[in-house]
C-alpha positions in Angstrom: 4.7 -10.4 -2.6 5.5 -8.0 0.3 2.1 -6.4 0.1 0.4 -9.8 -0.1 2.3 -11.0 3.0 1.5 -7.7 4.9 -2.2 -8.3 4.2 -1.8 -11.9 5.3 -0.1 -10.8 8.5 -3.1 -8.7 9.5 -5.6 -11.5 9.0 -6.9 -13.1 12.2 -6.9 -16.6 10.7 -4.2 -17.7 8.2 -5.1 -20.8 6.2 -1.5 -21.4 5.1 1.5 -20.2 3.1 2.1 -20.8 -0.6 5.4 -22.1 -1.8 6.1 -18.8 -3.4 5.3 -16.9 -0.2 7.5 -19.3 1.9 10.5 -18.9 -0.5 10.1 -15.1 -0.5 10.1 -15.1 3.3 13.2 -17.3 3.5 15.0 -15.0 1.1 14.1 -12.0 3.3 14.8 -13.5 6.7 17.9 -11.4 7.0 16.7 -8.4 5.2 18.3 -5.1 6.1 14.9 -3.4 6.4 13.8 -4.1 9.9 10.1 -3.8 9.0 10.5 -6.6 6.5 12.7 -8.8 8.6 11.1 -8.3 12.0 7.5 -7.2 11.6 6.7 -9.3 8.5 8.9 -12.3 7.9 9.8 -13.2 11.5 6.3 -12.5 12.7 4.7 -14.7 10.0 7.2 -17.6 10.7 6.4 -17.3 14.4 2.7 -17.5 13.7 3.2 -20.3 11.3 4.8 -22.4 14.0 2.7 -21.3 17.0 -0.6 -21.6 15.2 0.3 -24.9 13.4 -0.2 -23.3 10.0 3.0 -24.7 8.4 3.0 -28.1 6.9 5.7 -30.6 7.9 7.4 -30.1 4.5 7.4 -26.3 5.0 8.9 -26.7 8.5 11.7 -28.8 7.1 12.4 -26.2 4.4 12.6 -23.4 7.1 14.8 -25.4 9.4 
């Protein structure tokens, strides 16, 4: 999943996040590995909110 999300992060346009990807990101939000936590998970969550990629249901899951 990490490799898939890294590929997704590099894409200019993200269509959305799968439930599996979202759950993985939530589980790794506090990861000890700064690259996973900051450069991958936090960056994707930020893009999800800023670019209106997340559904309302996904936003509620994150919050």
